[in-house]
C-alpha positions as CSV (number, residue, x, y, z in Angstrom):
1,M,-25.7,35.5,-59.0
2,P,-24.0,36.0,-62.4
3,I,-22.5,33.1,-64.3
4,S,-18.7,33.2,-64.1
5,I,-15.9,31.0,-65.3
6,S,-13.1,32.7,-63.2
7,S,-14.5,31.6,-59.9
8,N,-16.9,29.0,-58.5
9,F,-18.1,30.1,-55.2
10,A,-20.6,27.2,-54.8
11,A,-17.8,24.6,-55.4
12,A,-15.5,26.3,-52.9
13,A,-18.2,26.4,-50.3
14,A,-19.0,22.8,-50.9
15,A,-15.3,21.9,-50.7
16,R,-15.1,23.7,-47.3
17,N,-18.1,21.8,-46.0
18,L,-16.8,18.5,-47.2
19,E,-13.5,19.2,-45.4
20,S,-15.3,20.0,-42.2
21,A,-17.5,17.0,-42.5
22,N,-14.6,14.7,-43.2
23,D,-12.7,16.1,-40.1
24,N,-15.7,15.3,-37.9
25,L,-15.9,11.8,-39.5
26,V,-12.2,11.1,-38.8
27,K,-12.6,12.4,-35.2
28,S,-15.6,10.2,-34.6
29,L,-13.9,7.2,-36.1
30,T,-10.8,7.8,-33.9
31,R,-12.9,8.1,-30.7
32,L,-14.9,5.0,-31.5
33,S,-11.7,3.0,-32.2
34,S,-10.0,4.1,-29.0
35,G,-13.0,4.2,-26.7
36,K,-11.9,7.6,-25.5
37,K,-13.6,10.9,-26.0
38,I,-10.3,12.8,-25.4
39,V,-8.1,11.5,-28.2
40,S,-5.8,14.6,-28.2
41,P,-5.4,17.5,-25.8
42,Q,-7.2,19.8,-28.2
43,D,-10.4,17.8,-27.6
44,D,-10.6,19.0,-24.0
45,A,-7.4,20.5,-22.7
46,G,-8.6,21.0,-19.1
47,G,-10.1,17.5,-19.0
48,E,-6.9,16.0,-20.3
49,A,-4.9,17.8,-17.5
50,V,-7.3,16.6,-14.8
51,Q,-7.4,13.0,-16.0
52,L,-3.6,12.7,-16.2
53,K,-3.3,13.7,-12.5
54,M,-6.0,11.2,-11.7
55,K,-4.2,8.5,-13.6
56,A,-1.0,9.2,-11.6
57,S,-3.1,9.1,-8.4
58,I,-4.6,5.7,-9.3
59,S,-1.0,4.4,-9.8
60,R,0.0,5.7,-6.4
61,Y,-3.0,4.1,-4.8
62,D,-1.8,0.8,-6.1
63,K,1.6,1.3,-4.5
64,A,0.1,2.4,-1.2
65,K,-1.9,-0.8,-1.1
66,G,1.3,-2.7,-1.6
67,N,3.0,-0.9,1.2
68,I,0.0,-1.6,3.5
69,Q,0.1,-5.3,2.6
70,N,3.8,-5.4,3.4
71,A,3.1,-3.7,6.8
72,I,0.4,-6.4,7.5
73,S,2.9,-9.1,6.6
74,I,5.6,-7.7,9.0
75,L,3.0,-7.4,11.8
76,Q,1.9,-11.0,11.2
77,T,5.5,-12.2,11.2
78,Q,6.2,-10.2,14.4
79,D,3.1,-11.7,16.0
80,G,4.4,-15.1,15.1
81,V,7.6,-14.4,17.1
82,L,5.6,-13.0,20.0
83,Q,3.5,-16.2,20.0
84,T,6.7,-18.3,20.1
85,A,8.1,-16.2,22.9
86,T,4.8,-16.6,24.8
87,E,5.1,-20.4,24.5
88,V,8.7,-20.4,25.6
89,V,8.0,-18.3,28.7
90,G,5.0,-20.5,29.4
91,R,7.3,-23.5,29.3
92,I,9.8,-21.8,31.6
93,A,6.9,-21.2,34.0
94,E,6.2,-24.9,34.0
95,L,9.9,-25.7,34.6
96,K,10.0,-23.2,37.5
97,T,6.9,-24.8,39.0
98,M,8.5,-28.3,38.7
99,S,11.8,-27.1,40.2
100,E,9.9,-26.0,43.3
101,D,8.8,-29.5,44.0
102,S,10.6,-30.4,47.3
103,T,10.6,-34.1,46.3
104,K,13.0,-33.5,43.5
105,N,16.7,-34.0,44.1
106,S,19.4,-31.7,42.8
107,Q,19.9,-33.8,39.6
108,D,16.3,-33.6,38.7
109,K,16.4,-29.8,39.1
110,Q,19.6,-29.6,37.1
111,N,17.7,-31.4,34.2
112,Y,15.0,-28.8,34.4
113,N,17.8,-26.2,34.4
114,E,19.3,-27.5,31.3
115,E,16.1,-27.0,29.4
116,F,15.6,-23.5,31.0
117,Q,19.1,-22.4,29.8
118,V,18.5,-23.3,26.2
119,L,15.0,-21.8,26.3
120,R,16.4,-18.6,27.7
121,Q,18.9,-18.4,24.9
122,Q,16.0,-18.9,22.4
123,L,14.3,-15.8,23.8
124,V,17.5,-13.9,23.3
125,D,17.7,-15.1,19.7
126,L,14.1,-14.1,19.0
127,Q,15.1,-10.5,19.7
128,T,17.3,-10.5,16.6
129,E,14.6,-11.8,14.2
130,Q,14.3,-9.8,10.9
131,F,11.9,-9.4,8.0
132,N,13.5,-9.1,4.6
133,G,16.7,-7.9,6.3
134,V,14.9,-5.3,8.5
135,S,14.8,-5.7,12.3
136,M,11.4,-6.4,13.7
137,F,12.3,-5.4,17.2
138,T,14.1,-2.4,18.7
139,T,17.6,-3.1,19.9
140,F,17.7,-1.4,23.3
141,S,15.2,-1.2,26.1
142,D,15.0,2.6,26.1
143,T,13.6,2.5,22.5
144,N,10.6,0.4,23.4
145,G,7.5,2.3,22.2
146,A,9.6,4.6,20.1
147,T,7.8,6.3,17.2
148,D,10.8,7.7,15.3
149,P,10.9,5.9,11.9
150,N,14.6,6.3,11.8
151,T,14.9,3.9,14.8
152,A,15.3,0.2,13.9
153,G,12.1,-1.7,14.5
154,V,9.9,1.3,14.0
155,Y,7.8,1.7,10.8
156,K,5.8,4.5,9.4
157,I,3.3,3.5,6.7
158,Y,1.6,6.0,4.5
159,T,-1.9,4.7,3.8
160,T,-3.2,6.9,1.0
161,E,-2.1,8.0,-2.5
162,Q,-0.8,11.3,-1.0
163,G,2.3,9.4,0.2
164,S,4.5,11.4,2.5
165,Q,3.0,14.8,1.4
166,E,3.3,17.3,4.2
167,N,3.1,21.0,4.4
168,A,1.8,23.7,6.7
169,A,-1.9,23.0,5.9
170,F,-1.8,19.2,5.3
171,T,-0.2,16.1,6.6
172,A,-0.8,12.8,4.8
173,P,-2.5,10.0,6.7
174,S,-0.1,7.4,8.1
175,V,0.2,4.6,10.7
176,T,3.3,4.3,12.9
177,I,4.2,0.8,14.1
178,S,6.0,1.6,17.3
179,G,9.1,-0.2,18.4
180,V,8.9,-3.4,20.6
181,H,11.8,-4.4,22.7
182,L,11.4,-8.1,23.1
183,A,14.3,-9.3,25.2
184,N,17.6,-8.1,26.6
185,T,20.6,-9.6,24.8
186,G,23.5,-7.8,26.4
187,G,23.1,-8.7,30.1
188,N,24.2,-5.2,31.2
189,S,20.8,-3.5,31.5
190,A,17.8,-4.0,33.6
191,G,15.6,-4.0,30.5
192,T,12.7,-2.2,32.2
193,F,10.8,-1.7,29.0
194,S,11.4,-5.1,27.4
195,S,8.5,-7.5,27.1
196,I,10.7,-10.2,28.6
197,S,12.4,-9.3,31.9
198,F,16.1,-9.2,32.5
199,V,16.0,-12.3,34.7
200,L,14.8,-14.4,31.9
201,S,16.7,-13.0,29.0
202,A,20.1,-12.2,30.4
203,G,20.7,-14.0,33.7
204,F,20.8,-17.2,35.7
205,A,23.4,-19.4,34.2
206,G,25.2,-22.3,35.8
207,S,24.3,-25.1,38.1
208,V,21.2,-25.2,40.4
209,A,23.6,-26.1,43.2
210,G,24.8,-22.5,43.4
211,A,23.3,-19.6,45.2
212,G,21.8,-16.2,44.0
213,T,21.8,-15.6,40.3
214,T,24.0,-18.6,39.6
215,G,21.4,-21.1,40.6
216,G,19.5,-21.2,37.3
217,I,15.8,-22.3,37.3
218,A,15.9,-23.2,41.0
219,S,17.2,-19.8,42.1
220,T,14.9,-17.7,44.4
221,G,15.9,-14.7,42.4
222,L,13.9,-16.1,39.5
223,S,10.4,-15.5,40.8
224,M,7.1,-16.7,39.5
225,D,5.9,-13.2,39.6
226,S,8.5,-12.0,37.1
227,I,7.7,-14.9,34.8
228,L,3.9,-14.1,35.0
229,S,4.7,-10.5,34.4
230,D,6.6,-11.5,31.2
231,L,3.5,-13.4,30.1
232,Q,1.4,-10.4,30.7
233,N,3.7,-8.1,28.8
234,L,3.8,-10.5,25.8
235,S,0.0,-10.7,25.9
236,N,-0.1,-6.9,25.8
237,A,2.3,-6.7,22.9
238,R,0.3,-9.3,20.9
239,A,-2.9,-7.3,21.6
240,K,-1.4,-4.1,20.3
241,N,0.0,-6.0,17.3
242,G,-3.5,-7.4,16.6
243,A,-5.0,-3.9,16.9
244,L,-2.5,-2.6,14.4
245,Q,-3.2,-5.4,12.0
246,S,-6.9,-4.5,12.2
247,R,-6.2,-0.9,11.5
248,M,-4.0,-1.7,8.6
249,E,-6.8,-3.9,7.1
250,Y,-9.2,-1.0,7.3
251,A,-6.5,1.3,5.7
252,Y,-6.1,-1.2,2.9
253,K,-9.9,-1.3,2.3
254,N,-10.0,2.5,2.3
255,A,-7.2,2.6,-0.3
256,S,-9.0,0.1,-2.4
257,I,-12.2,2.1,-2.3
258,G,-10.3,5.3,-3.0
259,K,-8.7,3.7,-6.1
260,V,-12.1,2.5,-7.4
261,N,-13.7,5.9,-7.0
262,M,-10.7,7.7,-8.6
263,E,-11.0,5.3,-11.6
264,A,-14.7,6.1,-11.9
265,A,-14.0,9.8,-11.7
266,R,-11.4,9.6,-14.4
267,G,-13.7,7.4,-16.5
268,R,-16.4,10.1,-16.4
269,I,-13.9,12.5,-18.0
270,I,-12.2,10.4,-20.6
271,D,-14.4,7.3,-21.4
272,L,-16.5,7.5,-24.5
273,D,-20.3,7.1,-24.6
274,I,-20.5,4.6,-27.4
275,A,-24.2,5.2,-28.1
276,E,-23.8,8.9,-28.4
277,E,-20.7,8.8,-30.5
278,S,-22.3,6.2,-32.8
279,T,-25.0,8.8,-33.5
280,N,-22.4,11.4,-34.1
281,F,-20.5,9.1,-36.5
282,A,-23.7,8.4,-38.5
283,K,-24.4,12.1,-38.8
284,A,-20.8,12.9,-39.8
285,N,-20.8,10.1,-42.4
286,I,-24.0,11.3,-44.0
287,M,-22.8,14.9,-44.0
288,A,-19.5,13.9,-45.7
289,Q,-21.3,11.9,-48.4
290,A,-23.7,14.8,-48.9
291,A,-21.0,17.3,-49.2
292,A,-19.1,15.2,-51.6
293,S,-22.2,14.8,-53.8
294,I,-22.9,18.6,-53.7
295,L,-19.3,19.4,-54.5
296,S,-19.5,17.2,-57.6
297,Q,-22.7,19.0,-58.7
298,A,-21.1,22.5,-57.9
299,N,-18.1,21.6,-60.1
300,A,-20.5,20.9,-63.0
301,T,-22.1,24.4,-62.9
302,S,-19.1,25.8,-64.9
303,R,-20.2,23.7,-67.8
304,S,-23.2,25.9,-68.4
305,A,-20.9,28.9,-69.0
306,L,-18.9,26.9,-71.6
307,S,-22.1,26.0,-73.3
308,L,-23.0,29.7,-73.7
309,L,-19.5,30.4,-75.1
310,M,-19.6,27.5,-77.6
311,G,-23.2,28.1,-78.6
C-alpha cells in the first residue's frame, strides 16, 4: 500500500472497530446493570412483544386471585348465616317438642311461643344479610338456584387471567355461585324453593290460645315434619356452599400456579444470564482497549510520510 498523507485507511478502519467495540461494551454494561437481556426493543423486537403480553397476563392473574379470594370470603360469610339459621331452626324444633308436652299449661306454651316468635323474626332478618353492600341471598323464592349473574345473590367468578373473554371458539373458565333463597319475608308466597319453609318464616303469630295459623308454636299447622324439612334444606345448602368453597380453593391454587409458570416463561425471555454476559463484557472490554491502542498506532503512521518530506 502506498504511503499517503491525504488519507489514512488504517486509522479509519481502527476507528470503526473501536466504535463497534465500544457499542458492544456499552450494551453489555447496560444489560449487566439492569439484569435484563432485552434493554431496548431493537435487542429482540419479537421477544419484547411477547414478554409485554406475558407481563400483562401476570398482572391479571394477580387480580383473578383477588377475585377468587373475595368469592371464598362471601361463601364463608354466607355459610356463617346458614349455620346461624340452622341453630335457630334447631331451637324452634326444641320449642315445638316442648310445646307438645301435655303437662304444660297454656301459660307455659305461651312462654315457648314468645321465644318462637322472636326466633322466627330472626330467620326473616337473616334473609336480608349482605356482604360489602351486596345481597348474599336471592330475594324471591322463584330465583332460588338462579344462575343469571344479573340476579341479586348470584355471582359469576372468572378464575383465570383470561377474565370474561368469550368468543365463538373460546369461553373463559368461571364459577357461578347460584342463588340461595333463605327465608320468605313477605308472607304472601308459599316459598316452595326457600331453605326455610313458609310456616317458619312468615306465619304463626299471636297467642297459643287461638286456632289454626294463629296458634303460634302450639299450632297443629306447624308440624315437626316441616321443621325437620327446613333443617334438611339448610344442611343441603351448607353442603353445596362447602363444595363451592372447595372448588374456589382449587381455582385459587390453579391461578397461583399459572402465575408462577407465566413468570418463569417471561423470565426465560427477558432475564439475563449473568455468567454469559460477564464473559461478553470481558471480551468487549478487551476489544475496545485493543481498538483504542491500534487507532493510536494507526494515527502515528502518517508521521513517516512527514519524515520523508522533511528529510
